[in-house]
ZAMARGU-4260 file (C-alpha; in steps of 0.2 Angstrom, whole numbers, plus 5000, padded with zeros to 4 digits):
<rodrens>
0) 5000/5000/5000 | 5007/5017/4995 | 5004/5032/5006 | 5006/5050/5000 | 5006/5065/5012
5) 4999/5081/5005 | 5001/5098/5014 | 5007/5115/5017 | 5021/5122/5028 | 5014/5112/5043
10) 5018/5096/5033 | 5034/5100/5023 | 5043/5107/5039 | 5059/5117/5041 | 5077/5112/5045
15) 5078/5105/5062 | 5060/5098/5062 | 5055/5080/5064 | 5038/5083/5055 | 5022/5074/5057
20) 5027/5064/5042 | 5041/5057/5052 | 5030/5053/5066 | 5018/5044/5054 | 5032/5034/5046
25) 5037/5028/5063 | 5019/5023/5067 | 5018/5013/5051 | 5034/5005/5054 | 5028/4999/5071
30) 5010/4995/5067 | 5006/4992/5049 | 5003/4974/5045 | 5009/4971/5027 | 5020/4980/5014
35) 5019/4998/5012 | 5028/5013/5004 | 5028/5032/5007 | 5028/5040/4990 | 5028/5057/4982
40) 5038/5069/4971 | 5047/5079/4984 | 5058/5075/4999 | 5065/5092/5005 | 5061/5103/5020
45) 5058/5122/5017 | 5073/5132/5021 | 5066/5149/5026 | 5083/5157/5025 | 5086/5152/5007
50) 5067/5154/5003 | 5066/5137/4995 | 5064/5119/4998 | 5082/5114/4998 | 5086/5107/5015
55) 5087/5089/5020 | 5092/5093/5039 | 5079/5083/5047 | 5080/5082/5066 | 5083/5063/5065
60) 5096/5060/5052 | 5091/5041/5052 | 5074/5046/5044 | 5076/5036/5028 | 5077/5045/5012
65) 5063/5034/5004 | 5051/5038/5019 | 5054/5057/5017 | 5044/5058/5001 | 5029/5069/5001
70) 5019/5082/4991 | 5019/5097/5002 | 5025/5115/5000 | 5027/5131/5010 | 5013/5143/5005
75) 5004/5130/4995 | 4985/5126/4998 | 4971/5117/4989 | 4972/5130/4976 | 4990/5124/4971
80) 4988/5106/4974 | 4971/5103/4965 | 4980/5104/4948 | 4995/5094/4952 | 4987/5079/4962
85) 4982/5070/4947 | 5000/5068/4940 | 5007/5065/4957 | 4995/5051/4960 | 4998/5044/4943
90) 5016/5044/4944 | 5017/5037/4962 | 5003/5025/4961 | 4997/5031/4978 | 4983/5021/4986
95) 4980/5032/5001 | 4981/5051/5003 | 4983/5060/5020 | 4979/5078/5017 | 4981/5093/5028
100) 4977/5109/5018 | 4967/5125/5019 | 4975/5138/5031 | 4985/5146/5017 | 4970/5147/5005
105) 4959/5156/5018 | 4973/5167/5023 | 4978/5173/5006 | 4970/5166/4991 | 4952/5160/4992
110) 4937/5162/5003 | 4928/5147/5011 | 4917/5143/4996 | 4931/5144/4983 | 4942/5134/4994
115) 4929/5120/4996 | 4927/5120/4977 | 4946/5117/4975 | 4944/5102/4987 | 4931/5095/4975
120) 4943/5098/4961 | 4957/5090/4970 | 4947/5074/4974 | 4941/5073/4955 | 4960/5075/4950
125) 4965/5061/4962 | 4952/5049/4956 | 4955/5052/4938 | 4973/5045/4941 | 4967/5031/4953
130) 4948/5028/4953 | 4950/5018/4969 | 4961/5030/4979 | 4957/5033/4998 | 4958/5050/5005
135) 4959/5056/5023 | 4957/5074/5025 | 4961/5085/5041 | 4951/5101/5044 | 4960/5117/5046
140) 4968/5116/5063 | 4969/5129/5077 | 4981/5143/5073 | 4986/5160/5080 | 4977/5170/5067
145) 4960/5162/5070 | 4963/5165/5089 | 4966/5184/5086 | 4955/5188/5071 | 4937/5184/5074
150) 4931/5186/5055 | 4945/5174/5050 | 4940/5162/5063 | 4923/5162/5056 | 4929/5159/5039
155) 4939/5144/5045 | 4924/5137/5054 | 4914/5139/5038 | 4927/5130/5028 | 4928/5116/5040
160) 4909/5114/5038 | 4910/5114/5019 | 4924/5102/5020 | 4914/5090/5030 | 4900/5092/5017
165) 4912/5088/5003 | 4918/5072/5011 | 4900/5067/5014 | 4895/5071/4996 | 4910/5063/4988
170) 4912/5048/4998 | 4910/5032/4988 | 4912/5013/4991 | 4925/5012/4977 | 4935/5028/4983
175) 4931/5032/5001 | 4934/5049/5009 | 4937/5051/5028 | 4937/5067/5038 | 4950/5066/5052
180) 4947/5074/5069 | 4958/5088/5076 | 4962/5082/5094 | 4953/5092/5107 | 4970/5093/5116
185) 4978/5103/5102 | 4985/5119/5110 | 4993/5131/5099 | 5003/5138/5114 | 5010/5121/5118
190) 5009/5111/5102 | 5017/5124/5090 | 5032/5134/5090 | 5024/5150/5083 | 5006/5148/5085
195) 5004/5139/5068 | 5018/5126/5064 | 5018/5110/5075 | 5032/5107/5087 | 5036/5089/5093
200) 5020/5087/5103 | 5010/5094/5089 | 5018/5083/5076 | 5013/5068/5087 | 4995/5074/5088
205) 4993/5077/5069 | 5000/5060/5066 | 4988/5053/5078 | 4974/5061/5070 | 4977/5052/5054
210) 4983/5036/5061 | 4967/5034/5072 | 4956/5039/5057 | 4964/5025/5046 | 4963/5012/5060
215) 4945/5016/5065 | 4938/5017/5048 | 4948/5006/5037 | 4957/4995/5050 | 4974/5001/5043
220) 4988/5000/5056 | 4984/5002/5074 | 4979/5017/5085 | 4993/5029/5087 | 5005/5026/5101
225) 5019/5039/5102 | 5037/5031/5101 | 5047/5035/5117 | 5058/5050/5112 | 5066/5065/5120
230) 5059/5077/5107 | 5043/5078/5118 | 5051/5087/5132 | 5051/5104/5123 | 5046/5112/5108
235) 5060/5121/5099 | 5061/5139/5095 | 5054/5146/5079 | 5068/5144/5065 | 5073/5160/5056
240) 5060/5167/5045 | 5045/5156/5049 | 5034/5171/5054 | 5033/5175/5035 | 5029/5164/5020
245) 5037/5165/5003 | 5029/5175/4989 | 5013/5184/4992 | 5009/5177/5009 | 5018/5189/5020
250) 5007/5191/5035 | 5013/5185/5052 | 5003/5171/5059 | 4997/5162/5043 | 5012/5155/5035
255) 5006/5138/5030
</rodrens>
C-alpha cells in the first residue's frame, strides 16, 4: 500500500523539524501489517533562509530517504495542489492520501466557498489518476490568526463545515473519503512553536489524527502510540523566518 502525504508548511517542515510525516512513518513501521511505501515527488524541507525547499536537515538523520517523500509546499494550499494531484497520484501510484490543507488558502487566496470548490477539484483529479484512491482529510487546525482575528476564525469554521459536506457528498464505496478529527487537546501555545507550525508534541497529535482515522475506519495499522523519544520534552524555538511565508503570503501568523 502506498501512502502520499499532502500539505502546506505544517507538513513540509523546516530544517531541524522531525515533521508529522516522520511521526507517521514511525507509526507505520511499528503497526502496519503488510508491505507499504511512502511516495511522492518531493523529499526536502523548506529552508526559510534560502526561501526554497532545499534542506534535508531533518531532526533525525536516520529518517530514511525513501520515507521522506511527500507532496507538500510552503505557502501552498488546495488552490495549488488541485492541479498537480492527478499527475502526482499517477506517477506514484498512491493508494492512500493523507491531506492537511486550507489555512494558506483562507489566509491569502480564496474564501471558504472557493476553497471548498478546490477540494472537490482535488478529489476529482486524484480519482482520475486512481479511481480507487482513499483520501483522509484534516480540517484546518487551530492557529494563531484564528485566535486573534474573529472574522478569519469564522471563515475557518465555515470552511471546515464545507469540507465535512464535501467528504459526505463525495464519499463512495470504490473511493472512500474520511474526515480526520483535530484532537481536542491541540493547543497552539503548547503544540506549536509560533502559533501555527507544530512542534514535537503537535507533530505527534497530527500523526495521531490520521493514524486513528485510518485504523478506526479502514482497519489500517493500529491506534497511534507515540514512540518514546526525547523530542517531547520541549518544543524548539521558531527557526529564522517562519513568521513569514514566501511569495505573496507575508502576514505573520498564517504561513502555512
